N, C-alpha and C positions, 0 to 999 in steps of 0.2 A: 650394736642393739641400743645402747645407752647414749644419749645426745645430752648437750647443756640446752637446758629447757625453763630455767628458772633462777631469779635472782632473790639472794637472802639477804635483808639487811642485818648490819652489824649495829648493836646499839648499847643501850644502858644494860650492865652485866651484873652488879652487886645486887639490885632489887627483886632479881628473877632467880637466882640459885643461894641454896642454904648456905652456901659459901663454907670458908675455912678458917680464918682467924683474923679476920677485919671486917669494919663496917664501915671504911672508906668508900665514897662515892666513885665512881668511874663511869665515865660515857664514851661514847664512839658515834662516827659520823659516815665511816666507809660502808662499802660494799663488796660482796664475794659472791660469785657464781658456782653452782652445784650440778651434779649430774643425775637427770633424770628423765623417764621418758612421758611425753603428755598423753594421754588417751581419752576416750569419752567415757565422762563417770556415768552417763544414762544407759548407754547401750554396750560398752566393750565387756565381754567375758574373758577374764585371764585364766590359762590353762592352771589346775591345781598344782603350783609349785612351789615347793616348800623354800625355795632359795628366792623367790620371788616376794616382794611388798607393795601393796597399793595404799597410795595416799591419797587422802580428800583434803583439798584447801578451800576455806570458805570463800564465797565471792559474793557473799551477803553481808552487809554490816552486823546484824544481829541474826545469830543462825539458831532455829530451834532444834531441839536436841528432844525426840520422843522416847517414851518407854517400852514402847512395842512398835513392831513393823507397820501395823494398820490402824494402833489407835491414836487418838486426839490430844490425850493427855502430854503436855510439856513438862521435861522433866528438870531441862537447862534451859536458858537463853544466854549463848554467848556472845560477846561484843568484840570483835575483831579490831575494833578502834582502842580497845583498852589493853590490847597487846603491845608492849614497848616495840618490837620490829613490826607490827601491822600484820602481821599474819596469823592465821589460825587454821593449824593443820592436825589431823588424825590419821591413826593407821586405819585401814580399812579391814574387817574380819571376814567378809564375805567376798564372793568372786564376782557376782554379779548382783543388781537391784533386786530386792524382792518385787513380789508383784503390785505392791502399792507403790513402787519406784523409789524404797530407801535404803539406805547402806548401813549396815551395823559396823560402829566404829570404836575405837578406844577413845576415852575421853582423858583431856589433861586436867582432872578435876579430883577433890577428895571426895570419897575414900578413894586410894590407888587400886586400880584394876577395875575403874569403873567404865561402864559401855552404854550407849546408847544408838537411837536410829535417826539418822538424817535423812532429808531428801537429796536424792541424787541431784536434782535441778539446780539447788543451790551449792553445790560444791563441784571443782574441777578436781581433774584425778590424774596422778601420774604414777608409774611404776618404776622400780629400782631393786637391784640385787645385793645390796649390802646390808651386813648384820655387824652387831657388837656383841660379845661376851665378857662380862666381867666375873673373874673369879676372887670373892673377897679373901679368903684364906690363902690363896697364892697370891696375892696383891699383884693380880695381872688382868690386862686387859688384851682381847684377842679380835681383830678385824677379818670380816670374812666378806668376800665377795661370791655368791652362790655357794658352793661347797667348799671352795677354796680359801686357805688362811693366807691373807695377807701380810699379816705380821702380829706379833706379840709385844707387850710393853710393861714395863713395871709401873704400878700404881700407889698412890697413898688414899686410903679409905677413912670412913668414919671412925671416931673412940668409941669405949665402950659406952660413955655415956650418950653418944650422939651417932648410933652406928649409921652406916648406910643401908638403906631398906633394901632387902632382897625383892625380886619379882620381874616382869616384863613391862618395859617401859618403851618410848620412842623418843628421837631428838625432834624437839618442836620449835627451836630457835638457834641461831647462832650469833654470839654476839663478840664485840671486840673492845675491850678495855683501851681506854687512850694511851698508856703506857705500859709497855711490856713487861715494866721491872715492878708492876703490882701483884697484889694476891692472887690475882686470876691469871696471870700470865699474859701471852698474847691473844688468847682465844677463850671461849667459854660456850659451850653447848648445853641449853637447858633442855632438861628433860621433863616428860610428862608426869612424873612420879614427885611425891612429898616426904619428906621426913616425918617420920612416926612418932616424934618427940618433941619437936620445934615444930610449933604453930606459925610463928614468924621469926625471921632474923635478917638484921640489918634495912629493918624497912619494908621487906619482901615477906612473901607467904610460906615460907620454907620448901621453895621448891629445890630439887637436888640437880646436880649439874655435872659436867664433866670439862675441866678447865687446866689451863695450865699454872704455874707457881713460880713464885720468886724464891722459892725452898727447895731446889731440887734435893737436895741432900735428905730432906724429911719424905720424898716417892720411897714406897716399900714399906711403909709404917701406919699405924693407926694415928691419923693425924688431924682430921678434918672434923666439921659439924655436920658432915653425912655426905660431902660432895666426894667425887672421885678425881685425884689430881694426877695429872701426866706432866712429864718435864715440858718446856717449850716447844721444844724439838720434836716432840712427837706430835704434840697437838697440831703444829703448823704443818706437818705431815698430813695429818686428816684433812685439814681444811685446803690449803694449797694444792699439796700431790693428788689425793684422792678426792677431794671435792664432795664429802658426803653431802648427800640432799637431805633435807628435811624428811623426817618420817622413819629413819633408821631404827630398826628395833634393836633395844638394849638390854638384854637379860643378865640381871644381876643374881648370880648364884652365892651360896654360902662360903 
């Protein structure tokens, strides 16, 4: 059912994740493919299946986000050209557009947990069946496809002073540092959430992420400034073996 349908740009990593131990700049220019299925954002109704996630991608440069399903008040104007990857994606919370032709979506903005309404005509839509659970106290990340657990892996998480924030987020971008030996390892996923204690970090705005590391011995400890660290072998598997699409839900539990 799932097929290759989208390309994800791999680009600047440091400025978009709250990071872990360094402010060095790392950039990349390669691309990778991910797995999802394209559907019609304006008309498709997806069955109420907790194992499926609908993802909207902006098809306009400046996307207007409204504070209600039929109101005229714009709460945000989000510019996809300001995104490092050039992609602006959202997880859709409803199964079909409202009578006014809008979708309720999760937003990658502060405060964490923000939602808003976007016009279905301004977005394309895909569906996939991946999800991630992170259990901070157990230092563990679990990957699911539908109800099936694919694997579990140890993680490094935030310190007491810079804790990893709990909540439900989603993958909004995939990035690749130029050197696999850097602090972010081989790949980094930027999430839709932000640190609760850092307004900025290394030139970025405190976005949290899931990334590799050049200190695998510290995985399994409280080590980061809020990000979730995996060994390079594990994040390589997420990117290259499973090809996680944008919009994968990430539930971070205590």
